[in-house]
N, C-alpha and C positions, 0 to 999 in steps of 0.2 A: 503494499499499499505506499502510496508518495506521500511524503509530508505535504509537499505543494498544494496539492488535492483537498485534503482533509483542514488544512490551516484555511485556505481559501471557502470551504463548506465551512467552516465554523466560524467565520467573519460574516459568513451572510447570514447562515443561523440566528448570530446572535444580533443582530441587524434588524434583521428581517423580522425575530422571532414578538420584537415588541414594537417596532413600528409598523404601523397598517400598509402594510406593503406584502404580506403573504410569505413567512420561511418558506412554508412546503412548497411553496408553486415556485418559489427562484432559487429552492435546493433544485426541483424536478429541471429548473431552464438551465440552470450552471452545469450541471450533470449534462444533459444533452450536448452542451455548447463544450465543455471538456471531452466530452465524448466522440463529438464530431471533430474537433478542430485543435485537439492536443495530442501531440506527438506519443504520449501515456496513456494506458487505458485508464479509464475509470476502476477507482479500485471496486472491487467484486465485495465487502463486506457490509452488502448496504445497512441492512439490520442493524446489526451493531453500532455502525455508524450513525445513525440515525436516532438509535437510543441511546448513545455518547452525547449528540448533540444535543439533542432535547433534554439528557439530564445536566448538564450544563447551564441551561437557560436556567431552568427550574432552581437549580441554583443561586442565580441572579435574582429570581423574584423572592428566594427563602431571606436572601441578603437585603434587598431592599426593601422587602413589608413584614422585616424579624419585629419591629414592633409592633404592627398591627394584628400579625398573627397571635401572640399574646392574648391581646384584646379582644379578640375576634374568639379567643377559644372560649371566655370566658362571657361570651354573649350569646347564647343560646339561639336567639330569634334570626342574628344575623346568619350564624353555623346551618341552622333551617333552609334560610336562605340559598347558600353554597350549593345544599346539594339539592336542593329542587332543579336552582339552574345548573346540576352538571347531570343531573338523569337522559336529557336530550339526547348530550353528547356521551353518554353512555349505552344509552340503546344504539344510536346509529352505530356504534363504535362496534359495538357486539353483530347486530345484522352484519356490516359492512367488511368487518377485519378482513375477509378472505377477499376478498374482491378490489377492494380501494386500490391496489397497487396496480393491478390490473386495470380496470375501467378511469382511474384517474391520474393516474402519474404520465398523463402525456403533454408536454410543451405546448402543444395548441390548445387542448381544455384550459392551461393553468393562463393561457394567454387570456382567452376571454372570460376566463375567472377574476382576472385582474379588473377588467372591468364593472365587475359588477360589484369588487369592492372599492371601486371608485362611485360607486352610485350610492351604494350603502354611509359611503362618509360625506357625500354630498347632502342626501336627504337625515342623516343625522345633524347635520350642522342647521338644517332648514327647519329640520321638528324641535329641537331641542329647548326644553322648558324648565329650567336650573329650579327648581323645588325641594327636592325631597334627600334626605342623607341616606345611605347603607342601610342603619338599620331604623327607616321608616319607610322603605319598600317593600312595595303591595309583592302578595305571593303570582301574580299575574305578572310581575313586570318581571321578577324571577325567573319565570316560565318563556315569557319573551327573548327573554336573554337567553338564556340558556338554549332555545330554537335556534336562536343564532350562531351560537356558538355550537353546536350540531351541526350546519351550516358549513362552518368553517372547516368540516373535514378534508372539503375539495380544494386540494392545491391551487393557490390561487386566489382563495375569499380568506382574506385575513383575519385570523381569530381575534385579535386584539381590537382591530379594525370595526369590524363587525358588530361584536359586544360592545363596546365603550358607544358606538353611534346610537344600538340599541339603548343602551341606559340613558343617555343623553333625551332621546326621544321617548324612553320612560318618565322621563321628570328628574333624573337623578342630576345632582351636581355633576359640576365637570370632573373636580378630583375624585369624588364619591364614583363616577362612572369608571374610572380609569381602577382606581383602589379595589371596585368590586371585579372586574374584567379580568385580573390578576390575580385576585383571591380565589375565581372560578378556576381558574387556568391550574393551580396548584394538583388539583386531584384530575386534572384532565387530563394533563401534560402526564403523571405520572402514572396515572389508570394507563394511559394509553401504552407507556413501557413497559409497564406489568404483564400485559395483556401479548405483547411483542415478544418481551423476553420467555413466553412460554416454547420458543422455534427450539430453544439451547437446552429446555428443559429438557426436551421432548428427543432432541438430537437434530431436528429439520436445520438445524444454522449448527456451525461451529464458533468457536473465537477467532479461529485461523492462529496465524505465526506470533509476527510481530505487533504488539497492541500498542506498541509508542506516539505510533502515526493517531491512532484513535484518541489515545490522552490528551495528544498537542491540538486536536482539535477542539476536541473538548473544553480544553484551556481558554484557547481562544473563543470559543463561544461564550463563556461564562463569564470572562473580563467585560469582551463588547457588550457583553448582555448587559451587565452593571450598566454601564454609561447612555447604549443606547435607551433602556428601562425609565431611569431619571431625567434622560433630554425627553422622552414620549412625556413623562409627568407634567413637564414644565409647559410642553407645547399643549395639552387638552384645557391644562388651568388658563394660559394664554388665547386660550379657542381658535387654537390652527389649526388642527388638527387635519380640515380639509383641503389644506394645502397640498397632501400625500396623494390627492385625487387625480392630480396633471400627470403625479409621476406612476403612478398606477394603469392610469390610462394609455400615456408613451409606450410605458413597457408593455402593455397589453397588445396596443395596435403592432409594435415592433416586433414580439413573437408570433402573433399572429403574421404577420407579412413573412417573418423566417420560414414559418413552417409550411404556408401556401407555397413557397418561391422553391423548396423543396419537397414538396408532396410530403408535407407531413400528415400525421393525425394525430 
């Protein structure tokens, strides 16, 4: 496994997991680009690398929101809202876990999905109604945000972008929309990683030989993730989240044009 590839993918994961541009979509697109234009073949330890990169960004959330986590553990209502919002993505993950890679991991689809992310960001800006804090949100709002998180299982649909936009549309204050988005990311990312670890337990996937490139990518994702998450929080509070809609439109259209030019599907 090449260090340069894992470091590049770790950088992409760290930035795109938190900024509303879809880490999974960018990993699909970057993987296809590296595979098409790099002189060295892309690493084949895909499952392990994916788990490791997500683990890195999960650690970023735990570090940045460490104080909030202690408070949430004492707040039964907020915990209940987190559980409710996590249920849709749990069902989606279990139902589609054997088909996600086959159906969704295509650059063309990721490009189209980026356009939907742009739409979510713009609609969230338009519908935002800043009134409620997380501890005052309704069960219906938690379900709605959870449904958007479930949709984000599709590469190109930003988890952070769609859930924060949904939170704003449901009346959460900007900082609280971001806070709830990343609180529900903890069980979602952790649960997805546990499900994927099943392949290693059953022997369907192996750890491989040299794991240091995976470690390097994970460290990069962790460090970059902390910086990106703190930056995103400031942007959300300043009402600048919709700025990323233009990037998603450009990246999405460029990906679509590239795939159509080479006959991609």
